[in-house]
N, C-alpha and C positions, 0 to 999 in steps of 0.2 A: 531957447526954450530951456525950460524946465528938465532936468533928469534926476532921476530919483537913484540912489542907493539902488536899491530893488526895485520888483516890478511884478511880482508873483500873479497877479491878476490875469495880467494881460497873456499871460502864456495859457489860460485856461481858454479865452475866449473861442476858439473855434471849436470848442467842445461842452461847452457849459451846459448846452442842452442834454447831451448825456451823463456828464455829470450827475446834475438835478435827476435824472431818470434813474441813475444808481443808488443815490440815497435813497429815492423814494422804494424802491424794491425793496433794501434792504428795511426800513420803516416797515412795511407791509410783510416782512415774511417774518418779523417778530422775534429775529435771531442776532441779538445783538452783541455776547461776550463769546469769545473763541468760539464763534460760528464759522461756517461754512469757507466765508473769505477770507479767513484768518488762515485754517487749515489751507488753502490753496494759493493763499498769498506767500504762505511759508515757503511751499516747494519752491514756486517759481523766484522767489527769492535766492533760495541755498542753489537752484538749478543756474541764475544770472552771476552770482557770486563763486559759483564753482567749487562749493562747498557741500559736505552731508547733510549741517542739519541748520535750519533758520526757526527760531523761535521769536516771535513777537512779544512784546512787553507794553509797558504802559509809555515808554519815554526814553530816552537817550541815555539821559543821569542813571535811571532805572537800572539801562542794562549794562552797564559799567560796575556800579556794585551788585547786582548779582553773578555778575562774572566773576569778581572778582573771588566771591564768596562760592561758588564752581568750582574754582581753581585751588581754591585751599589755603584764600589768605585768611590769615586769623588776625587777632590782637596783638600789638607787638613786632608783628613781621615789619618791615621793610619795602617799600615800594616807590620803586624809579619811575620819576614822571618829567617831561617840562615844567617848567616854572613859565613858558611863553604859550599859551593856551585859554579857552575859555576854564571859567573856576569849576567846572564838574567834575574835568579830571583830578584834579587830587584832595575835590570835595569827596567824591565817593570813595577814595583812600581813607582820609579820615571817617568815614561814616562808617566802615565796617572796623573801626580800630585800629589799624595799620597806620603806618608813621609814611606821608609822602617824602622822599628824598630829592630834592630837585637836581636837575640835570641841565648843563648848557645846550644851546642848539646850534645844528651848522648854518650858517650863514647861507650857504647855496641852495638849500630848501627848507629854511626856516624851523626845522625837525631836530630830533634826539640828535644831539652829534653821539656819536659810539665811543670816544675817548672819556668826554666826560661824564660818562655812564658807565665806563671800564672804573673812574677811578672811585666812584660810588657806592661802590659793591663792596659790601661786607658781609659776614655771617650772617647777621640777620635778615640779608637781603631776602624776597620771596618770588619778589616778579619785577615784571617792566611793563607800564604803560604809556604804549608811544601813542602820537598823534600823527597823524594825517593831515596836517595841518594845513588849511583855503584850501583842499581841495589836490595836496600834493602829495603822493607816498615818500613815506620815509625811507632812509637807507637798510632796506629789508636784509640782503644776505650779511650783511655786517653785524645787525643787532640779532638775526638770528645764531648765526656762528656764538656772537657773546654769550647768549642765552643761555645755547648748549652748551657752551663753554664753564658755565658754572651753576647747571642744571635749573634753572631759570624760567616761571612760565609765562606766556609773552603774550599782551593782551592788545588789541588795536582798537585805537579808540578811532572809528574812524567817520563820527556824527557828519563832516566836513566832505566825505569824499566817495560818496557813491558814485560810480561808474570810472572811479581814478584806476591807474595801472601801472605797473611795473615790469619790464621786459614780461608783457603777455600774462600776468597774473592780476587780478583784479585786487584792489584795497578791502582788507576783509578776509582774503583765504590764504593767508601767510602763519598766523600765529598761533597760538591754543583755543584763543579766542578771539572775534573782534566784536564790535558795538557798534549799534548805526541810532542816528535819531531821523525822525522823520516830521521834523519843527514845518511850518509851512513856507519860510524862507530858504528852507534846504533843498538842494539840488534835486532829491527823489523827495516830494513834501505831500504831509498829510492835511487835512483840514484843520486840526487840533495837534494834539501830542500823539506821538508814537515812537517806539524805539523796538532796534532789532538785535538780538545773540547768535552769533552765527560761529561753528563750531564742527570741526571734524573727527572732535570725538564722542562715541556713543555713552560714557559717564558724565560729560558734561553737558549734554545734550538734555539726559534723562535728570540731571540736579537744578540745571535752570529748570527745567518743566514745569518740577515741584517748587521750585522757589518762587517761582512767579504765581505761584496759586497758593498761599498759604503754608508752604512745605509739604502739602499732598501728594498723589496721585489720583485718588478717588472721593475727596471731599470727606470721607468719615475716620481716615488714619490716618497720621497728621506725624511723621517723620522727623522735620525739620524747623524752624523757627523760621518762616519764607516772609512775603510780602503780600500784596495785592497790587500785582500787576500784568496786567492784561491789556491785549493790543486790541480796542474795538471792532466790531466786525464791518460797521461802518469805515471806521477811519482805513481797515484791509481793501474794503470794496475799491475805495479811492485809490488808493496803491497800487491795487492792479493795474488800475487803467492809466495812471501816471506813470508806472513802469514800462509801458508800450511806448513812452513818450521821451524819456531820463536821457537815453543814448544821444538822441537828435539836438533836445536841450544843451546837451554837454558839449556838441560837436558848435553849437552857435556861438557858445560862453568861449571855445577856445577858438573861432573867428571873431569874436571880438578883443582879445588878448591882441591877435595879428593885425587888427585894425589899429589898437594901441601902436603898437610897433612903427606902421607903416605912415603913421600922425606924426610921428616926432616925437611922442611922448616920453622916451627915452633920453631926448636933450634935455628934458626939463628934469625931470626925478629917477632914477634906480628904478629900474624894472624886477619882477620879481622873475626869480632865474627859476629853472625849470632842471632838475637833478636827474641823473643819467638814466636812461630807460625811462622816462617816466613818460605819461601821458595823462596831463594833469585836468580837473575838469575845473578849476576856478571859480569854487564856491564863493569867495572874494579874491578881488584883486587891489593885494598891497603893493603899496609901491613903496617906499622912502626917498624921504627929503629931510635938510637937516635947517629947512623952511617949513614947519609944517602948519605953523601957526598962520602964514601968508595964504598958504594953498588952501588951506580948507576956509579960511573968512573969503578969499578970492571965489571960491566954490559959492560959499552961501549967498554971496550977493548976486552972483547971476541964476541961483536956483538949482544948483551941483548938488547932488547929495555927496557927502563925501564927509568919512568918521573914524575914529582911530580905532585899530584893532591891534593889539589888547596894549593900552596904557599903562597898565601897571604889572608889573612883576610880581609871579604867585608868592615866591620869597620872600620878597617883603613889604604881603599886605599885612596886615593887623593881626588876622586869624592866626598867620603863623608866626607870629614875634618869638613864640616861646621856642624854636625850632633851631634860633640862633645865627640866621642869616645876615647878612649884611651887603647894602649898598656895594656892586663892585666884584661881588661872587661868582655871579654871571653875568659876565660882559658882553658879549654877544646878545643874551637876550634883554640886556637892559639896555642894549640901543636899538634893538628891534621897536621896543618898546616906545622909546623915545622919537623914533624917526618913522613908523611908519605909518600910511595910513588907507583906510581901503575908498578907492573911488569905482563908481557906478558900473555894475557886472551882473547882467540877467540874460534870459533866454529869449529875448525879445528886441534885443537893444539894435539900434540902426547904427548904421556909419555914419548917417548926420549928428545921432546924440553922442557919438564917439567925439566928433571934430568939436561939438559943442563944449564936451568935457576938457577935451586937451586944451581949449581955449582959455577954457576957466582957471585951468592949471598955469597955463603960460601967465595969463594973469598974478598968479601970485607967485610965481618962482619964474625971473626969464632966464631965457636958454643960455646954458653954459653953468650957471649956478646949483643946481640939485642941490 
């Protein structure tokens, strides 16, 4: 059978009629921008995450940009981040005029390596943007302690981690600010773009709310040069309904990961490890193999979705040539980029589909080869 990499539509089938009614109600209300559903979703999201404030914005990229601004990152500041992530992470740092400083990652979590971060702190370092990659929380106790030691701000790029936990605390509830994306393939999806910034700081909350609306509190007095970045009421209404389902969807993803292990996938490839104290939500299920091309080709021939996340580390991307990095500077990152491949993972995946994926992988990577 064909098995897609993701299947977001299938998870809505049980209540698609309800979603259609929600959309119709918003259309009839005539309130589309920063309306009642946005306000309600912000309150519900803050309660879910266990934070004081949650502010809806237009997308996850804007969320990081605005969070950087609200935390005082200025042109010329240095901000440490991973090179193994989606491009939006370093892109937003550059977009506010700061300099992304790339650190290596921990092979046990795919997330920032604390000692690599420590080695890159200078007098110009202002903040750390860490990523909870693929739905697994970074080493927060160590990273927060390091940040406190050097008086650095911490932003959690939680775009792939809605509902993930570490020692009972949700991703997004650790740092000075955290950011989320509600892109339609995310674990908590909208039906278009959407984003969120979460914080426990009253000051950051006020600045974010101004920055998302042209730097104004009242549409009349403009105190900052801001952005037009607002979560639509239609998307907020859909997110409110999907928020009721997300824990169940995440639990099923963990079940799929367990089925992969039971089916012997670990005999063929390196399975994604789980960090200490973590409850992952497996936004992506990325395995590692030195035989990636053969694996992807075997999956393609059998109609099984398999693709590379992420194949080119950002410290060697052409846009950052001027920063002076070279191949070999971040060895763990480079190995992950050369060996990682995402296999199907979605909230309605069946055990039979898991078996089909494992057999496709077996055709490309014989047992014991990895």
